[in-house]
C-alpha positions in Angstrom: 0.0 0.0 0.0 1.3 3.5 -0.9 -0.6 6.1 0.9 1.1 9.1 2.4 -0.4 12.2 4.2 1.8 15.2 4.4 0.6 18.0 6.8 1.9 21.5 5.9 1.8 24.8 7.6 -0.7 26.8 5.5 -2.1 27.2 1.8 1.1 28.7 0.7 3.2 25.9 2.3 0.8 23.2 0.9 1.2 24.7 -2.6 4.9 24.7 -2.5 5.2 21.2 -1.3 2.6 19.8 -3.8 4.2 21.6 -6.7 7.7 20.3 -5.6 6.3 16.7 -5.7 4.8 17.4 -9.1 8.0 18.8 -10.6 10.1 16.0 -9.3 7.7 13.6 -10.8 7.8 15.4 -14.2 11.6 15.5 -14.2 12.0 11.8 -13.4 9.6 10.9 -16.3 11.3 13.2 -18.8 14.6 11.9 -17.9 13.3 8.7 -19.4 12.7 10.4 -22.7 9.0 10.0 -22.4 6.3 12.7 -22.5 4.6 13.4 -19.2 0.9 13.3 -18.8 -0.6 15.5 -16.2 -4.1 15.6 -14.7 -5.4 18.9 -13.6 -8.2 20.2 -11.5 -9.9 23.6 -11.1 -11.1 25.6 -8.1 -9.4 27.7 -5.6 -7.3 24.8 -4.0 -4.7 24.2 -6.8 -4.2 27.8 -7.8 -1.1 28.1 -5.5 0.5 24.9 -7.0 -0.1 26.1 -10.6 1.9 29.4 -9.9 4.8 27.5 -8.5 4.6 24.9 -11.4 4.8 27.8 -14.0 7.7 29.3 -12.0 9.5 26.1 -12.2 8.9 25.7 -15.9 9.8 29.2 -16.7 13.1 28.9 -14.8 14.0 25.7 -16.8 13.5 23.1 -14.3 11.6 21.1 -16.9 10.5 21.5 -20.4 6.7 22.0 -20.5 6.6 21.3 -24.3 7.0 17.7 -23.3 3.8 17.7 -21.0 0.3 16.8 -22.0 -2.6 17.7 -19.8 -6.0 16.4 -19.2 -8.5 18.3 -17.0 -11.1 16.5 -15.1 -14.3 18.5 -15.6 -16.1 21.3 -17.5 -19.5 22.8 -17.4 -22.4 22.0 -19.9 -24.6 25.1 -20.4 -22.4 28.1 -20.1 -23.7 31.2 -22.0 -22.6 31.5 -25.5 -23.8 30.9 -29.2 -21.3 28.3 -30.0 -18.7 26.0 -28.4 -15.9 28.6 -28.9 -17.7 31.3 -26.9 -18.6 28.8 -24.3 -15.1 27.6 -23.9 -13.8 31.3 -23.4 -16.6 32.4 -21.1 -14.9 33.6 -17.8 -16.5 30.9 -15.8 -15.4 28.1 -18.0 -12.7 25.6 -16.8 -11.0 26.2 -19.9 -10.6 30.0 -19.2 -9.7 29.0 -15.7 -6.8 27.0 -16.8 -5.6 29.7 -19.1 -5.8 32.3 -16.4 -4.2 30.2 -13.7 -1.5 28.2 -15.5 -1.4 28.0 -19.3 -1.2 31.7 -19.7 1.7 31.9 -17.2 3.9 29.6 -19.3 6.6 31.1 -21.4 6.9 27.8 -23.4 3.6 26.1 -23.8 2.5 22.5 -23.0 2.6 20.0 -25.7 -1.1 19.6 -25.6 -3.9 20.7 -23.3 -7.3 18.9 -23.0 -10.4 19.8 -21.2 -13.6 17.7 -21.2 -15.7 18.7 -24.1 -18.6 19.9 -22.2 -18.9 23.2 -24.1 -19.6 21.3 -27.3 -22.9 20.2 -25.9 -25.9 22.6 -26.4 -27.7 22.6 -23.1 -31.3 23.3 -24.5 -30.8 20.6 -27.0 -29.7 18.1 -24.4 -32.6 19.0 -22.1 -35.1 18.5 -25.0 -33.7 15.1 -26.1 -33.7 13.9 -22.4 -37.2 14.8 -22.1 -38.3 13.3 -25.4 -36.4 10.1 -25.0 -36.7 8.8 -21.3 -35.9 5.3 -22.4 -32.6 6.2 -23.6 -31.0 7.2 -20.2 -31.2 6.3 -16.4 -30.3 8.6 -13.5 -27.8 7.4 -10.8 -27.0 8.7 -7.4 -28.5 9.0 -3.9 -27.9 12.7 -3.4 -29.1 15.9 -5.3 -26.3 15.8 -8.0 -26.8 12.7 -10.1 -25.2 11.2 -13.1 -27.2 10.7 -16.4 -26.2 7.3 -17.7 -27.0 7.2 -21.5 -27.9 3.8 -23.1 -25.2 2.7 -25.6 -28.2 1.8 -27.9 -30.1 5.0 -27.3 -32.6 5.9 -29.9 -31.6 9.5 -29.9 -28.7 10.3 -32.1 -27.8 13.4 -30.1 -27.7 11.5 -26.9 -25.6 8.7 -28.5 -23.2 11.4 -29.8 -22.7 12.8 -26.3 -22.0 9.4 -24.9 -19.6 8.3 -27.6 -17.9 11.5 -28.8 -17.9 13.7 -25.7 -17.7 11.2 -22.8 -16.2 7.9 -24.0 -13.9 9.5 -26.5 -12.3 11.7 -23.8 -11.5 8.5 -21.7 -10.2 6.8 -24.8 -7.9 9.6 -25.6 -6.4 9.5 -22.1 -5.8 5.8 -22.6 -4.2 6.2 -26.1 -1.9 8.8 -24.5 -0.6 6.2 -22.1 -2.6 7.2 -19.1 -2.2 10.0 -16.6 1.1 10.0 -14.7 -0.1 12.2 -11.7 -3.4 13.7 -11.3 -3.9 16.9 -9.1 -7.3 16.9 -7.3 -9.1 18.9 -4.8 -11.7 17.8 -2.3 -15.3 19.1 -2.1 -16.9 19.7 1.3 -18.9 16.3 0.9 -15.8 14.4 -0.3 -16.7 14.9 -4.0 -13.9 15.0 -6.6 -14.7 17.0 -9.7 -18.2 16.7 -10.4 -18.4 13.0 -9.1 -20.9 14.0 -6.4 -21.6 12.2 -3.3 -23.8 9.1 -3.9 -23.0 8.6 -7.6 -21.9 4.9 -7.9 -18.3 4.1 -8.8 -18.9 1.1 -11.1 -19.0 1.8 -14.9 -19.0 5.6 -14.3 -15.6 6.6 -15.7 -16.8 9.6 -17.5 -20.0 11.3 -16.3 -22.8 13.6 -17.6 -24.0 15.1 -14.2 -27.3 17.0 -13.5 -26.3 19.6 -11.0 -28.2 19.9 -7.9 -30.3 23.2 -7.1 -27.9 24.2 -4.3 -24.8 24.1 -6.6 -26.7 26.4 -9.2 -27.9 28.8 -6.4 -24.4 28.9 -4.9 -22.9 29.7 -8.1 -25.1 32.9 -8.4 -24.6 33.7 -4.7 -20.8 33.5 -5.1 -20.9 35.8 -8.1 -20.0 33.4 -10.7 -23.2 34.1 -12.7 -25.6 37.0 -12.5 -28.8 34.9 -12.3 -29.7 31.2 -12.1 -30.9 31.4 -15.8 -27.4 31.9 -16.7 -25.9 29.1 -14.6 -25.2 25.7 -16.2 -27.5 23.0 -15.3 -25.1 20.1 -16.2 -21.4 19.2 -16.3 -19.0 16.7 -17.8 -16.6 15.0 -15.4 -14.2 12.2 -15.0 -15.6 9.8 -12.4 -13.5 8.6 -9.5 -12.7 5.3 -11.0 -11.2 7.1 -13.9 -9.1 9.8 -11.8 -7.8 6.9 -9.7 -6.3 5.2 -12.5 -3.4 7.7 -12.7 -0.1 6.4 -11.5 -0.1 9.0 -8.7 -3.0 10.9 -7.3 -1.9 14.2 -5.5 -5.0 15.2 -3.4 -5.0 18.8 -1.9 -7.0 20.1 0.9 -7.0 23.3 2.9 -9.2 24.9 5.4 -11.7 23.8 8.1 -14.5 22.8 5.9 -12.5 19.9 4.6 -11.2 18.5 7.9 -13.9 16.1 8.6 -14.4 14.6 5.2 -10.6 14.1 4.7 -10.4 12.3 8.0 -13.3 10.1 7.0 -11.8 9.3 3.8 -8.7 7.8 5.6 -10.7 6.2 8.4 -13.4 4.4 6.5 -13.6 1.9 3.7 -14.7 2.8 0.1 -18.2 4.3 0.1 -19.7 6.2 -2.9 -21.2 8.6 -0.3 -17.7 10.0 0.0 -16.1 9.7 -3.4 -12.5 10.3 -2.3 -12.7 6.9 -0.4 -12.0 5.4 -3.7 -8.4 6.1 -2.8 -8.4 3.2 -0.3 -8.8 0.4 -2.8 -6.5 2.5 -5.3 -3.7 2.5 -2.8 -4.0 -1.1 -1.8 -3.8 -2.1 -5.4 -0.6 -0.4 -6.1 -1.6 3.3 -6.7 0.5 5.9 -5.2 -1.8 8.3 -3.2 -0.5 11.3 -1.6 -2.6 13.9 0.5 -1.1 17.3 1.0 -3.0 19.1 3.7 -2.8 22.4 5.5 -2.8 22.0 9.2 -6.4 23.2 9.5 -7.7 20.6 7.1 -5.5 18.0 8.8 -7.0 18.8 12.2 -9.1 15.7 12.5 -6.5 13.5 10.9 -4.1 14.4 13.7 -6.6 13.4 16.2 -6.7 9.9 14.8 -3.0 9.5 13.8 -2.5 6.1 15.4 -5.6 4.6 13.8 -4.8 6.1 10.4 -1.3 4.7 10.5 -2.7 1.2 11.5 -4.7 1.3 8.3 -1.6 1.7 6.4 -1.0 5.3 5.7 2.4 7.1 6.4 2.0 10.6 8.0 4.6 13.2 7.7 4.0 16.4 9.6 5.8 19.5 8.0 3.6 22.1 9.7 6.4 23.6 11.8 8.4 24.0 8.7 8.4 27.5 7.0 7.5 27.6 3.3 10.5 29.1 1.3 8.2 30.8 -1.2 5.0 32.6 -0.6 2.4 32.6 -3.3 2.1 36.4 -3.0 5.9 36.6 -3.8 4.9 35.4 -7.2 3.0 38.6 -8.1 5.7 39.6 -10.5 5.1 36.5 -12.3 3.2 37.6 -15.4 3.4 36.2 -18.9 4.8 38.8 -21.2 2.3 38.3 -24.1 -1.0 37.7 -22.4 -0.4 39.7 -19.0 -2.3 37.0 -17.4 -1.9 36.3 -13.6 -3.7 34.0 -11.3 
């Protein structure tokens, strides 16, 4: 079993330690003269890591033109007249990655991939789902649920989504040789990407998810969209069983809201009500699982250190160690062409 928990001082230190692990892995792989395949997440949690990663690339620690990336999720239903407009919407995850990482790189990645949710027309999707109830089933015990499309669906549009949006993304990852290291964050309920709590693991490698009303309302409340009518109703996401095919999963968590679910994921066996528990069988079957937590997110873990160690995890406490680089010190770090910063 390869499961390690690293406890860091704060967000900046967490970001620095996680970035160092990723850069070391990239350098080791590239030394073998093979392209590196990285898995990326969006959200606030990995933003510091991305700034450190870009700084390392721009200083020559590794060649980004030898790196291919796959992101784990994207909205369906962003405002826009066509896929290009939707992909460049300020709330799209494609735009997020340009702002937080891709636009900071002086030499670009070999190839970037984000799930093709912006190719799907939300109104047409909703109409086809309503008109063809025999073509799909809903899975999940919570508010956010997966729409599983029948491979023999009568609706040509629904079959296209299944085959060319969902399955084709998974197949492209496989053709590329699989993901070397996947960076993931943790939702408050233990979800990863849009693999929401309660969505089954089996056969759900790529997901079409109907977002729950609270997610939509919170997107408006948090200022991402002006009104609920503008907020997407669906998303495309890797499922946990695809995310945890990576050779290494680097799971980041900071803040008190994550403390309970992070501890539960290490104390309990696999359960789809906490999607990140999928890391337990992943590590037992030879996967390399690394948690990098700030000390606030690790609070409940540290209360159960002995039990978690008995379950096979190694715990390394670096929380007394000062980070050598603060994220705010990277404010100068601006790409000369785009001017973009995180």
